[in-house]
C-alpha positions in Angstrom: 6.7 25.3 -2.8 5.0 23.6 0.2 5.2 19.9 0.9 1.4 19.3 0.1 2.2 21.1 -3.2 5.0 18.7 -4.0 2.9 15.7 -2.9 0.1 16.5 -5.1 2.5 17.4 -8.1 3.7 13.7 -7.9 0.3 12.2 -7.3 -1.5 13.6 -10.4 0.9 12.2 -13.1 1.1 9.0 -11.4 -2.8 8.7 -11.2 -3.1 9.9 -14.8 -0.5 7.3 -16.1 -2.4 4.4 -14.2 -5.9 5.5 -15.2 -5.0 6.4 -18.6 -7.3 9.2 -18.9 -4.9 12.1 -18.3 -6.2 13.9 -21.6 -9.7 14.1 -20.2 -11.1 17.0 -18.3 -10.9 16.5 -14.6 -14.4 18.0 -14.0 -17.7 16.8 -15.4 -18.5 18.1 -18.7 -21.9 17.7 -20.7 -23.3 15.5 -18.0 -20.3 13.2 -17.7 -18.4 12.3 -14.6 -15.2 13.1 -12.9 -12.2 11.8 -14.5 -10.8 8.7 -12.8 -7.3 10.5 -12.3 -9.0 13.3 -10.4 -10.8 11.0 -8.0 -7.8 8.9 -7.3 -5.9 12.1 -6.4 -8.6 13.2 -4.2 -8.5 10.0 -2.3 -4.7 10.0 -1.9 -5.2 13.7 -0.5 -7.9 12.4 1.8 -5.5 9.9 3.3 -2.6 12.4 3.2 -4.7 14.8 5.2 -5.9 12.1 7.4 -9.5 13.6 7.4 -13.1 12.4 6.6 -14.7 12.8 3.2 -16.6 15.8 4.3 -13.6 17.5 5.9 -11.3 16.9 2.9 -14.0 18.7 0.7 -14.0 21.6 3.1 -10.4 22.0 3.3 -9.7 21.7 -0.4 -12.3 24.5 -1.0 -9.7 26.7 0.9 -6.9 25.3 -1.2 -7.4 26.6 -4.8 -3.7 26.1 -5.6 -3.9 22.3 -4.7 -7.3 21.8 -6.5 -5.9 23.6 -9.6 -3.0 21.0 -9.7 -5.7 18.3 -10.1 -7.4 20.4 -12.7 -10.5 21.4 -10.4 -11.9 24.4 -9.0 -13.7 25.0 -5.7 -16.9 24.8 -7.5 -15.9 21.7 -9.4 -15.3 19.6 -6.2 -17.5 16.5 -5.8 -19.8 16.2 -2.8 -18.5 14.1 0.0 -21.0 11.2 -0.7 -19.9 11.2 -4.5 -16.2 10.9 -3.5 -17.2 8.1 -0.9 -19.0 6.2 -3.5 -16.3 6.7 -6.1 -13.9 4.7 -3.8 -16.1 1.6 -4.4 -15.5 1.9 -8.2 -11.8 1.8 -7.8 -10.6 -1.8 -8.7 -8.0 -3.4 -6.4 -5.9 -4.0 -9.6 -5.8 -0.3 -10.1 -4.7 0.2 -6.5 -1.9 -2.4 -7.0 -0.6 -0.7 -10.2 -0.8 2.8 -8.4 1.4 1.2 -5.6 3.8 -0.1 -8.2 4.0 3.4 -10.0 4.6 5.1 -6.6 7.5 2.8 -5.6 9.1 3.6 -9.1 9.6 7.2 -7.9 12.4 5.8 -5.6 15.7 4.3 -6.5 15.0 0.5 -5.9 17.8 -1.8 -4.9 15.9 -5.1 -6.1 16.6 -6.4 -2.5 13.3 -6.9 -0.7 12.0 -8.0 2.7 8.5 -9.2 3.7 6.8 -9.5 6.9 3.2 -9.1 8.3 1.3 -6.7 10.7 -2.1 -6.1 11.9 -4.7 -3.4 11.6 -7.5 -2.8 13.9 -10.9 -2.7 12.3 -12.8 0.4 13.6 -15.3 -0.1 16.3 -19.0 -0.9 15.0 -22.2 -0.9 16.8 -23.5 -4.3 18.1 -26.5 -4.0 15.8 -24.3 -3.3 12.9 -22.1 -6.5 13.6 -25.2 -8.7 13.8 -26.7 -7.3 10.7 -23.5 -7.8 8.6 -21.7 -10.5 10.3 -18.9 -8.1 11.1 -16.9 -10.4 13.3 -13.2 -10.1 12.3 -11.6 -7.4 14.4 -8.1 -7.4 12.8 -6.8 -7.2 9.3 -3.7 -9.2 8.5 -1.6 -6.9 6.1 1.7 -8.4 4.6 4.2 -5.9 2.9 7.0 -6.4 0.5 9.4 -3.5 1.0 12.7 -2.5 -0.8 15.3 -2.6 2.0 17.4 0.4 0.7 14.6 3.1 -0.3 12.1 1.5 2.3 9.5 1.9 -0.5 6.5 -0.6 -0.2 6.5 -2.7 -3.5 3.5 -4.7 -2.7 0.9 -5.5 -0.2 -1.5 -8.3 0.7 -4.5 -8.0 2.9 -6.6 -10.6 4.5 -9.3 -11.2 7.1 -8.4 -14.8 7.5 -5.4 -15.7 9.7 -5.3 -19.3 8.5 -2.6 -20.6 6.1 1.1 -20.5 5.8 2.9 -17.2 5.6 5.5 -18.9 3.4 2.9 -19.6 0.7 1.7 -16.0 0.8 5.2 -14.9 0.5 5.6 -17.2 -2.5 2.6 -15.5 -4.1 3.8 -12.2 -3.6 7.3 -13.0 -4.7 5.8 -14.4 -8.1 4.0 -11.0 -8.7 7.3 -9.2 -8.3 9.9 -11.8 -9.6 11.4 -9.4 -12.1 12.1 -6.8 -9.6 13.7 -8.7 -7.0 17.4 -10.2 -6.6 17.1 -11.3 -3.0 14.0 -11.7 -0.5 14.7 -11.4 3.2 12.2 -12.8 6.0 12.4 -14.0 9.5 12.1 -17.8 10.7 8.2 -17.6 10.4 8.8 -18.0 6.6 11.0 -21.1 7.0 9.7 -23.4 4.3 11.7 -25.5 1.9 9.0 -25.1 -0.9 9.4 -21.4 -0.5 13.2 -21.3 -0.9 12.8 -23.7 -4.0 10.1 -21.4 -5.5 12.4 -18.3 -4.9 15.5 -20.0 -6.5 13.3 -21.0 -9.7 12.3 -17.3 -9.8 16.1 -16.3 -9.7 15.5 -14.8 -6.3 18.0 -15.5 -3.5 16.2 -16.5 -0.4 17.4 -14.9 2.9 15.5 -16.9 5.5 17.2 -18.4 8.4 16.7 -22.4 9.1 15.2 -23.3 12.3 17.7 -25.4 14.0 16.6 -29.1 14.0 20.0 -30.6 13.2 23.7 -29.6 13.0 23.6 -29.0 9.2 21.0 -26.2 9.8 23.9 -24.2 11.4 25.9 -24.6 8.2 22.9 -23.4 6.0 22.5 -20.3 8.2 26.3 -19.6 8.2 26.1 -19.1 4.3 23.3 -16.4 4.6 24.5 -12.8 4.0 24.1 -11.4 7.4 24.2 -7.8 6.2 21.3 -8.5 3.8 19.5 -10.7 6.2 19.5 -8.1 8.9 17.8 -5.5 6.6 14.5 -7.7 6.9 13.9 -5.2 9.9 13.1 -2.4 7.4 9.6 -4.0 6.9 9.0 -3.2 10.8 10.4 0.3 10.3 8.0 1.0 7.5 5.1 -0.6 9.2 5.7 1.6 12.2 6.1 4.8 10.1 2.7 4.1 8.2 0.9 3.4 11.4 2.2 6.6 13.1 1.2 8.6 10.1 -2.1 7.2 9.3 -3.2 5.3 12.3 -3.6 1.8 13.4 -7.3 1.3 12.6 -9.4 1.3 9.5 -12.5 3.6 9.4 -14.0 1.8 6.4 -16.5 -1.0 7.4 -16.6 -3.3 4.3 -13.4 -5.6 3.9 -12.9 -4.6 0.2 -12.9 -0.9 1.0 -10.5 -1.6 3.8 -8.1 -3.5 1.5 -8.2 -0.7 -1.0 -7.7 2.0 1.8 -4.6 0.3 3.0 -3.1 -0.1 -0.3 -3.6 3.7 -1.1 -2.0 4.3 2.3 1.0 2.7 1.1 0.9 4.9 -2.1 0.7 7.9 0.0 3.6 6.7 2.2 5.8 6.1 -0.9 5.1 9.5 -2.5 5.6 11.3 0.8 9.0 9.7 1.1 9.8 10.7 -2.5 9.0 14.3 -2.1 11.1 14.5 1.1 14.2 13.3 -0.7 
């Protein structure tokens, strides 16, 4: 079995579980539309293949075994424009659940690390930028990573660099409170309110204190260095995702970019799972 076959063999059950329409026919019947799980699977394949919408459909026409795993034939495949428009109908909440389900394919340690990275927004014409107020050139993406399996547990995207990283980390930690025992982060997340919130959630904070007084050395000495040093796994994951799928987003609108980055992390999780 090829790697792409193993990949799509994991994608389809996850997509069916998340969308809840696994019993439906993947192809349109009687004037209906494509099943949601089929469209989600096709978008995951598009990112896996790292191609455009049109090229994805062209390639899949030559892959009857792969399309058959989804429940489609070459004649059933949607047009590139249909696939593109379908991406707008996938809610961000669905993408988050999809990410969570893909992470469950790994043996999670419940020890997480968090850090942010930046993605370039693809170049646009001056006319387009003026017409749509397309001024932000980078997206800030914060990933929560399991330190042992290196699976992405959660992701947050923003076009706004204002605000505290610590406040954002608290928001992400609350979403994943039941799945974390500890959370490691660098000194950029040094904030007492974050540590307090993590302890209330029964999560051990592994965040070094900035040195302002002698007692800060004592605080840092009590931190488990082995767990704390694993915060670098976020940098490893960010590097791996960017090497595989690029550092720039092709989508123009911010909401499509947010979804694309989340699905990119889903593809990363499943690719790691099928290689194990």
